C-alpha positions in Angstrom: -47.2 25.6 18.5 -43.6 26.4 17.8 -41.6 27.9 20.6 -39.7 30.8 19.0 -36.2 31.6 20.0 -33.8 34.5 19.4 -31.8 34.8 16.2 -29.6 31.7 15.5 -31.0 29.9 18.4 -33.4 27.6 16.4 -36.9 26.4 17.2 -38.5 23.5 19.2 -42.1 22.4 18.9 -44.3 19.5 19.7 -45.8 17.6 16.7 -49.4 16.3 16.4 -48.3 12.7 17.0 -46.7 13.7 20.4 -43.1 13.6 19.2 -40.9 16.7 19.2 -39.1 18.5 16.4 -36.2 21.0 16.4 -35.2 23.3 13.6 -32.1 25.2 12.7 -31.3 27.4 9.8 -28.0 26.7 8.0 -26.9 28.7 5.0 -30.5 29.9 4.5 -31.8 26.3 4.5 -33.8 24.7 7.3 -32.5 21.6 9.0 -35.0 19.6 11.2 -34.3 17.0 13.8 -36.9 14.7 15.5 -37.0 13.3 19.0 -39.3 11.4 21.3 -39.0 13.9 24.1 -38.6 17.6 24.5 -35.3 17.1 26.3 -33.9 15.0 23.5 -35.0 17.7 21.0 -33.2 20.4 23.1 -30.1 18.3 23.2 -30.2 17.9 19.4 -30.7 21.6 19.0 -27.7 22.5 21.3 -25.4 20.1 19.5 -26.5 21.3 16.1 -26.1 25.0 17.0 -22.6 24.3 18.3 -21.8 22.6 15.0 -23.2 25.6 13.1 -21.0 27.9 15.2 -18.1 25.8 14.3 -18.8 26.3 10.6 -20.6 23.1 9.5 -22.4 23.4 6.2 -25.9 22.3 5.2 -24.4 19.5 3.1 -22.4 18.2 6.1 -25.4 18.3 8.3 -27.5 16.2 5.9 -25.0 13.7 4.4 -24.3 10.2 5.8 -20.7 9.1 6.1 -21.3 6.3 3.6 -22.6 8.6 1.0 -19.8 11.0 1.5 -17.1 8.3 1.2 -18.8 7.1 -2.0 -18.4 10.6 -3.5 -14.9 11.0 -2.0 -13.8 7.8 -3.8 -15.0 9.3 -7.1 -13.0 12.5 -6.5 -9.8 10.8 -5.4 -9.8 8.2 -8.2 -8.0 10.5 -10.6 -5.3 11.5 -8.2 -4.0 8.1 -7.0 -2.6 5.0 -8.6 -5.1 2.4 -9.8 -3.9 -0.1 -7.2 -4.2 2.5 -4.4 -7.7 3.3 -5.5 -8.6 -0.4 -5.4 -7.3 -0.5 -1.8 -9.2 2.6 -0.8 -12.4 1.2 -2.2 -11.9 -2.1 -0.5 -11.3 -0.5 2.8 -14.3 1.8 2.5 -16.7 -0.9 1.2 -15.6 -3.8 3.4 -14.6 -2.2 6.6 -15.9 1.4 7.2 -19.4 1.6 5.6 -20.9 -1.6 7.1 -20.3 -0.2 10.6 -20.3 3.6 10.3 -21.9 4.2 6.9 -25.4 5.2 8.2 -24.1 7.8 10.7 -24.5 11.4 9.6 -21.1 12.9 8.7 -21.6 15.7 11.2 -22.3 13.2 14.0 -19.3 11.0 13.6 -17.4 11.1 16.9 -14.0 9.9 18.0 -15.6 7.1 20.0 -17.4 5.9 16.9 -14.1 5.7 15.1 -12.4 4.1 18.1 -15.2 1.5 18.3 -14.7 0.7 14.7 -11.0 -0.1 15.2 -11.7 -2.1 18.4 -14.4 -4.1 16.7 -12.1 -4.9 13.8 -9.3 -6.0 16.1 -11.6 -8.2 18.1 -12.8 -9.9 15.0 -9.2 -10.9 14.0 -8.4 -8.1 11.6 -4.7 -7.4 11.7 -3.1 -4.3 13.2 -1.8 -3.4 9.7 -5.2 -3.5 8.2 -6.7 -1.4 11.0 -4.0 1.1 10.5 -4.9 1.2 6.8 -8.6 1.8 7.7 -7.4 4.7 9.9 -5.3 6.1 7.1 -8.1 6.0 4.5 -10.7 7.4 7.0 -8.3 10.1 8.1 -7.5 11.3 4.6 -11.2 11.3 3.6 -12.4 13.2 6.7 -9.5 15.7 6.2 -10.9 16.4 2.8 -14.3 17.1 4.3 -12.7 19.4 6.8 -10.8 21.4 4.2 -14.1 21.7 2.2 -15.9 23.1 5.2 -18.3 20.2 5.3 -17.3 19.3 8.9 -15.7 21.4 11.6 -13.2 18.8 12.9 -11.7 15.5 12.0 -12.9 12.9 14.6 -10.2 10.5 13.6 -7.6 12.9 15.0 -8.5 11.9 18.6 -8.4 8.1 18.3 -5.6 5.7 19.2 -4.6 3.5 16.3 -3.0 0.2 16.9 0.8 -0.2 16.9 2.4 -1.5 13.7 3.8 -4.9 14.6 6.9 -5.5 12.5 7.1 -9.1 11.5 10.5 -10.7 11.6 11.9 -10.5 8.1 12.5 -13.8 6.4 15.3 -14.0 3.9 17.4 -16.7 2.2 21.1 -17.0 2.8 23.5 -16.9 -0.1 23.8 -20.7 0.1 20.0 -21.1 0.0 19.8 -18.7 -2.9 22.2 -20.9 -4.8 20.1 -23.9 -4.0 17.0 -22.1 -5.4 18.8 -21.1 -8.6 20.1 -24.7 -9.1 16.5 -26.0 -8.6 15.1 -23.6 -11.3 18.0 -24.2 -13.8 16.7 -25.0 -17.2 13.1 -23.8 -16.6 11.4 -20.9 -18.2 11.6 -19.0 -14.9 15.3 -19.3 -14.4 16.2 -15.8 -15.6 13.3 -14.3 -13.6 14.5 -15.8 -10.3 18.1 -14.7 -11.1 16.8 -11.1 -11.7 14.8 -11.2 -8.5 17.7 -12.1 -6.2 20.3 -9.8 -8.0 18.1 -6.7 -8.3 15.4 -6.9 -5.7 12.7 -6.1 -8.3 9.1 -6.5 -7.1 6.9 -9.2 -8.5 4.8 -6.7 -10.6 8.0 -5.0 -11.9 9.4 -8.3 -13.0 6.3 -9.4 -14.8 5.9 -5.9 -16.4 9.4 -6.0 -18.0 9.7 -5.6 -21.8 12.6 -6.4 -24.0 12.7 -2.8 -25.0 13.6 -2.0 -21.4 16.9 -3.8 -21.7 20.0 -2.3 -23.3 22.2 -5.2 -24.2 25.2 -3.0 -24.8 25.2 -0.9 -21.6 23.7 -3.9 -19.6 21.1 -1.4 -18.1 17.5 -2.4 -17.3 14.9 0.4 -17.2 12.0 -0.1 -14.8 9.1 1.7 -16.5 6.0 -0.1 -15.3 4.5 -2.9 -13.3 1.9 -5.5 -14.0 -1.0 -5.7 -11.6 -4.5 -7.3 -11.4 -7.2 -4.7 -10.8 -10.8 -5.5 -9.9 -13.0 -5.2 -12.9 -10.1 -4.6 -15.3 -8.0 -7.8 -15.1 -4.3 -7.6 -15.8 -3.1 -4.0 -16.5 0.2 -2.2 -16.7 0.5 0.7 -14.3 3.1 3.3 -13.2 5.8 2.2 -10.8 4.9 2.3 -7.1 6.5 5.8 -6.7 8.5 8.3 -8.7 11.7 6.7 -7.5 10.4 3.4 -8.7 11.1 4.5 -12.2 14.8 3.7 -12.3 17.7 2.2 -14.2 19.4 -0.9 -12.8 22.8 -2.2 -14.0 23.0 -5.9 -14.6 26.0 -8.2 -14.2 27.5 -10.1 -17.1 26.2 -13.5 -15.9 22.6 -12.1 -15.6 22.9 -10.7 -19.1 24.1 -14.1 -20.5 21.1 -15.8 -18.7 18.7 -13.3 -20.3 20.2 -14.1 -23.8 19.5 -17.8 -23.2 16.0 -16.9 -22.0 15.4 -14.8 -25.2 16.4 -17.8 -27.4 14.1 -20.1 -25.4 11.3 -17.6 -25.8 11.7 -17.6 -29.6 11.1 -21.4 -29.5 7.9 -20.8 -27.5 6.8 -18.3 -30.0 7.3 -20.8 -32.9 5.5 -23.5 -30.9 2.5 -21.2 -30.2 2.1 -20.2 -33.8 -1.0 -18.1 -34.4 -1.9 -18.3 -30.7 1.1 -16.1 -29.8 0.1 -12.5 -28.8 3.1 -10.2 -29.0 3.5 -7.9 -26.0 7.3 -7.6 -26.0 7.3 -9.0 -22.5 10.4 -10.7 -21.1 8.4 -13.0 -18.8 5.0 -13.7 -20.5 2.9 -16.8 -20.6 3.7 -19.5 -23.2 1.5 -17.6 -25.7 3.0 -14.1 -25.0 0.2 -12.7 -22.8 0.8 -11.0 -19.5 1.6 -13.5 -16.7 -0.5 -13.8 -13.6 1.4 -13.2 -10.4 -0.5 -16.2 -8.9 1.2 -18.5 -11.5 4.6 -17.3 -10.4 3.8 -17.6 -6.7 2.6 -21.2 -7.2 5.8 -22.1 -9.0 7.9 -20.4 -6.3 6.2 -22.3 -3.4 6.6 -25.6 -5.3 10.3 -24.8 -5.7 10.8 -24.1 -2.1 9.1 -27.3 -1.0 11.0 -29.4 -3.5 14.3 -27.9 -2.4 13.6 -28.1 1.3 14.1 -24.4 1.6 12.2 -22.1 4.1 8.7 -21.3 3.0 8.8 -17.5 2.4 6.8 -15.0 0.3 8.0 -14.2 -3.2 8.4 -10.6 -1.9 11.0 -11.9 0.5 13.3 -12.4 -2.4 13.4 -8.6 -2.6 14.4 -8.5 1.1 17.0 -11.3 0.3 18.5 -9.3 -2.5 18.8 -6.2 -0.3 20.3 -8.1 2.6 22.9 -9.8 0.5 23.9 -6.5 -1.2 24.4 -4.9 2.2 26.3 -7.9 3.6 28.6 -7.7 0.6 29.5 -4.1 1.6 27.5 -2.4 -1.2 26.8 1.2 -0.2 23.2 1.7 1.2 22.7 4.5 -1.3 23.3 2.1 -4.2 20.9 -0.5 -2.6 18.3 2.3 -2.2 18.5 3.2 -5.9 18.3 -0.4 -7.0 15.3 -1.1 -4.8 13.6 2.1 -5.8 13.1 3.4 -2.3 12.3 7.1 -2.1 14.7 7.8 0.7 17.8 6.1 2.0 16.3 6.3 5.6 13.7 3.8 4.4 16.4 1.4 3.2 18.3 1.7 6.4 15.3 1.3 8.7 14.0 -1.7 6.7 17.3 -3.5 6.8 18.7 -2.4 10.1 19.1 -6.1 11.0 22.1 -6.2 8.7 23.8 -3.2 10.2 25.2 -4.8 13.5 27.4 -7.2 11.5 28.5 -4.3 9.3 29.3 -2.3 12.5 31.6 -5.1 13.7 33.4 -5.3 10.4 33.8 -1.5 10.3 35.3 -1.5 13.8 37.9 -4.1 12.8 38.8 -2.3 9.5 39.2 1.1 11.2 41.5 -0.6 13.8 43.6 -2.0 11.1 43.8 1.3 9.3 44.9 3.6 12.1 46.5 1.6 14.9 50.3 1.4 14.5 51.7 -2.0 13.8 53.8 -2.0 16.9 50.8 -1.4 19.1 48.8 -4.2 17.4 51.6 -6.7 18.0 51.7 -6.1 21.8 
């Protein structure tokens, strides 16, 4: 027989099989919890009533975290870039759901989330990936909080691992010259030259079209990037950010190299004949189709080994370009615009390793400018 309680206090009763049940009314609907003992049922009742008082909804009380994240991914898909959505989905599917997916959304506690992070770190998952897990879970749970499905965001109370900054690897100006000499005469020569003079990302380079290049003004417009998305293959997408859509001035030597590249591409078009698929790409495959980033990376690694150069990532050519520009005294604001950074602070923080040398040079120059000659001679 049910033991009745006052209004909003819920009900506890013993079932025929000897177990116990507790019931709470949420938004006019009945929520039931089951327990082996009366004390466990009371504990469930107290916890649920507290959640009701905090504003939890019936949906939040019923839904498992995995199901919620599945629906959240559908909702967020239209508001983020395709590559970002792919990353969200991978994080949810591979990292969060296998460990926390079966827990009711309302029952997810900070210690659950902290345990997830700790488990991942112990299994060898990098700090950076665990921080990404935290970012995705935090955003998803914040949405549930704003919708009134849960009363608090449990990921607010956890400690996320520190971001360990890896030492940046770049090539020196001499090493860049060695790389360019090694690639001379190949179909990737103009691409590598653009990479080290502009700092363009891999996807931005492979997404360039001839229509983006103004031969007269020597300006190159960055309009898109080429990426591989799961289930879709190679696709063109928007630049990484609003500031990623930019115009970059090219030097006369780079323009001349692009002219040579254009002539070589016309020969490839003739050789391909009917196999050629026109996409207007500056750096396509030998039949005109979008080029896989993996092909470029294999070529790059092979070049480095053959030239006895440090083995670095292709993305490090972007860091190399930025470092060389700053070392040549190019204003950080110009470097920021060429790289497509949203704020100059990002550029300065990322390439702070270059600044000490610039500080020394600045000290000497200001001395020469303002100290009288007679004092300098003493």
